[in-house]
C-alpha positions in Angstrom: 0.0 0.0 -0.1 2.7 2.5 0.9 4.6 1.6 -2.5 1.3 2.5 -4.2 1.0 5.8 -2.4 4.6 6.8 -3.1 4.2 5.8 -6.8 1.0 8.1 -6.9 2.9 10.9 -5.3 5.7 10.7 -7.7 3.2 10.6 -10.7 1.4 13.6 -9.6 4.6 15.5 -9.0 6.0 14.6 -12.3 3.0 15.3 -14.5 2.3 18.4 -12.4 5.7 19.6 -13.2 5.7 18.8 -16.8 2.5 20.7 -17.4 3.5 23.6 -15.5 7.1 23.8 -17.1 5.5 23.2 -20.5 3.1 26.0 -20.3 5.8 28.4 -18.7 8.1 27.5 -22.0 5.0 28.4 -24.2 4.5 31.6 -22.4 8.1 32.6 -22.6 8.1 32.0 -26.3 4.8 33.9 -26.7 6.7 37.0 -25.7 9.0 36.8 -28.8 7.1 34.7 -31.1 3.9 33.5 -32.3 2.9 31.6 -35.6 0.7 34.5 -36.7 -0.4 37.8 -35.3 -2.7 37.2 -32.5 -5.0 40.3 -33.5 -4.5 40.2 -37.3 -7.9 39.6 -38.8 -8.0 37.6 -42.0 -11.8 37.0 -42.9 -11.4 34.9 -46.0 -9.8 32.2 -43.5 -12.3 32.3 -40.6 -13.2 29.1 -38.9 -10.9 27.0 -40.7 -10.1 23.5 -39.5 -6.8 22.7 -38.0 -4.0 22.2 -40.5 -0.3 22.6 -40.9 -0.9 26.4 -41.3 -3.1 26.7 -38.5 -2.7 24.2 -35.7 -5.7 24.7 -33.8 -7.7 26.0 -36.8 -9.0 30.0 -36.8 -11.8 31.7 -35.2 -14.6 33.8 -36.5 -12.2 36.7 -37.4 -9.7 34.4 -39.2 -7.1 34.9 -36.3 -4.8 31.9 -35.5 -6.3 30.1 -32.4 -3.0 28.6 -31.4 -1.3 31.8 -31.5 -4.0 33.3 -29.4 -3.8 30.3 -27.0 -0.2 31.0 -26.8 -0.6 34.6 -25.8 -3.2 33.7 -23.5 -0.7 31.9 -21.2 0.6 35.4 -20.6 -2.8 36.5 -19.2 -3.3 33.3 -17.3 0.1 33.3 -15.3 -0.1 37.3 -14.8 -3.5 37.0 -13.0 -2.3 33.9 -11.2 0.8 35.3 -9.9 -0.5 38.6 -8.9 -3.5 37.0 -7.0 -1.0 34.7 -5.2 1.3 37.6 -4.4 -1.7 39.8 -2.9 -3.1 36.6 -1.1 0.3 35.7 0.4 1.4 39.1 1.5 -1.8 40.2 3.4 -2.8 36.6 4.4 0.5 36.1 6.1 0.3 39.7 7.8 -3.2 39.2 8.8 -2.9 35.6 10.1 0.6 36.0 11.6 -0.5 38.8 13.6 -3.8 37.3 14.9 -2.0 34.1 15.7 1.1 35.5 17.4 -0.8 38.2 19.5 -4.0 36.4 19.8 -6.7 38.0 22.2 -9.0 40.7 20.7 -6.7 41.6 17.8 -7.2 37.8 16.9 -11.0 38.0 17.2 -11.3 41.3 15.1 -9.0 40.0 12.3 -10.7 36.6 12.2 -14.1 37.9 12.1 -13.2 40.2 9.4 -11.9 37.1 7.3 -15.2 35.2 8.2 -17.0 38.1 6.9 -15.1 38.0 3.6 -15.3 34.3 3.4 -19.3 34.5 3.8 -19.5 35.8 0.3 -19.3 33.2 -2.5 -15.9 33.7 -4.1 -16.9 34.3 -7.7 -19.9 36.7 -6.6 -17.6 38.9 -4.5 -15.1 38.9 -7.6 -17.9 39.9 -9.9 -18.7 42.8 -7.6 -15.2 44.1 -7.2 -14.5 44.0 -10.9 -18.1 45.7 -11.5 -17.1 48.6 -9.1 -13.4 49.1 -10.3 -13.8 47.9 -14.0 -12.4 44.9 -16.0 -8.9 44.4 -16.8 -5.9 42.3 -15.9 -5.0 44.2 -12.9 -8.3 45.0 -11.4 -9.1 41.1 -11.9 -6.2 40.1 -10.1 -6.7 42.6 -7.2 -10.4 41.3 -6.9 -9.2 37.7 -6.8 -6.2 38.5 -4.3 -8.6 40.0 -1.9 -10.9 36.6 -2.1 -7.8 34.7 -1.5 -6.7 36.4 1.7 -9.0 34.9 4.1 -7.9 31.1 3.3 -4.2 31.9 3.6 -4.8 33.9 6.6 -6.4 31.0 8.3 -3.7 28.7 7.5 -1.1 31.1 8.7 -3.0 31.8 12.0 -3.5 28.1 12.6 0.6 27.6 12.2 1.3 30.6 14.4 -1.0 29.5 17.2 0.8 25.8 17.1 4.2 27.4 17.1 3.9 30.6 19.5 4.3 28.6 22.9 7.1 26.2 21.6 10.4 26.0 23.4 12.3 27.8 20.8 10.0 30.6 20.6 9.9 31.0 24.3 13.8 30.8 24.3 13.9 33.6 21.7 11.6 35.7 23.9 13.9 35.2 26.8 17.0 36.6 25.0 15.3 39.7 23.9 14.4 38.8 20.3 12.0 41.3 18.8 8.5 40.0 18.2 8.4 40.8 14.4 11.7 38.8 14.2 10.3 35.8 16.1 7.2 36.0 13.9 8.8 36.1 10.4 12.5 34.7 11.0 11.7 31.8 13.3 7.9 30.8 13.0 7.2 31.6 9.5 9.9 29.2 8.0 8.5 26.4 9.9 5.1 26.7 8.3 6.2 27.6 4.8 5.2 24.1 3.4 1.5 24.7 4.3 1.6 28.1 2.6 3.4 26.9 -0.4 0.6 24.2 -1.0 -2.1 27.1 -0.4 -0.4 29.2 -2.8 -0.4 26.5 -5.4 -4.1 25.9 -5.1 -4.8 29.6 -5.2 -2.7 29.9 -8.3 -5.0 27.2 -9.8 -8.2 28.8 -8.4 -7.5 32.3 -9.8 -6.9 30.9 -13.3 -10.3 29.2 -13.1 -11.8 32.6 -11.6 -10.2 34.6 -14.4 -11.6 32.5 -17.1 -15.0 32.7 -15.5 -14.8 36.6 -15.2 -13.6 36.7 -18.9 -16.4 34.3 -20.0 -18.8 36.7 -18.3 -17.1 39.6 -20.1 -15.7 41.3 -16.9 -12.2 40.0 -17.0 -9.6 40.6 -19.8 -11.0 42.9 -22.3 -10.6 42.4 -26.1 -8.6 42.3 -28.2 -6.2 40.8 -25.5 -6.4 37.1 -25.7 -8.1 35.4 -22.9 -8.9 31.7 -22.6 -12.1 32.3 -20.9 -13.1 34.9 -23.5 -12.4 32.6 -26.2 -14.5 29.9 -24.7 -17.4 32.5 -24.6 -16.8 33.4 -28.2 -16.7 30.1 -29.4 -20.2 29.0 -28.0 -22.0 30.2 -31.3 -19.7 27.8 -33.5 -19.7 24.6 -31.1 -21.3 22.7 -33.9 -19.7 23.9 -37.2 -16.2 24.6 -35.6 -15.8 22.6 -32.5 -12.1 22.9 -32.5 -12.7 26.6 -31.5 -14.1 25.5 -28.3 -11.7 22.5 -27.6 -8.4 24.7 -27.7 -9.2 27.1 -25.0 -11.2 24.6 -22.9 -8.4 22.2 -23.1 -5.9 24.6 -22.1 -7.9 25.5 -19.1 -8.5 22.1 -18.2 -4.9 20.7 -18.5 -3.2 23.6 -16.7 -5.5 23.8 -13.6 -5.3 19.9 -13.5 -1.4 20.2 -13.5 -1.6 22.7 -10.8 -3.8 20.6 -8.6 -1.8 17.7 -9.3 1.5 19.5 -8.1 -0.4 20.8 -5.1 -1.4 17.2 -3.9 2.2 16.1 -4.5 3.6 18.9 -2.5 1.1 18.6 0.2 1.9 14.8 0.4 5.8 15.5 0.3 5.7 18.0 2.8 3.3 16.0 5.5 5.7 14.4 7.8 3.1 11.8 8.4 3.9 10.7 4.8 7.3 9.9 5.7 6.5 7.7 8.8 
């Protein structure tokens, strides 16, 4: 049984890394090269099926779908990274202070996080994007705000577990500053949980960005977005199914790869799995 579990962990890690590295390579290449101009319209070539000239076919404006999928990786990774950055920075600050200080500060901070978590994530994102306007930055800020409570709770739990341990008490006795104890002593000991949470947040942010773009509130045309491409392809699902398969497949494979990687990281970083 243990051999099977170890095998599955390795499979998850290998597949997850291959998927992420593959999309990262595509994203890097897209900064310098795409087979066709992503925004160049060629109406006589519209809705062409996949061929050697157009690997994934063309859309309703004759644009190369493969080139737009390549360029769309920039949007996906940009939103994912900005979301994780916002969630990690504020989540660690709020959760760390709440867990280390405790008392009424802990109560206030955690009730604020509970209030944020009470809203369904996509509804809150829709509201924030509707208020501040669509676009990559505003979408990432909205999704980052949604990501803060989960990371703050994980961080708080880790700080509560470690704040009364011997190494923390010893650091207090020799006069180490509280912020130093928090971020130089406790935080590294809970970094594994935060890394796993960040990986899951990355995948969730990509799905949410695709959903917002699908609804017309995310990345705006002509910038390529997989969610927007999925929406535009609906009208041609019967006549040109490749138009739907390409962005749908990209979203599915990348998010699946991220979840497989997060599962592998969680298992490898769990001390009980090494027993």
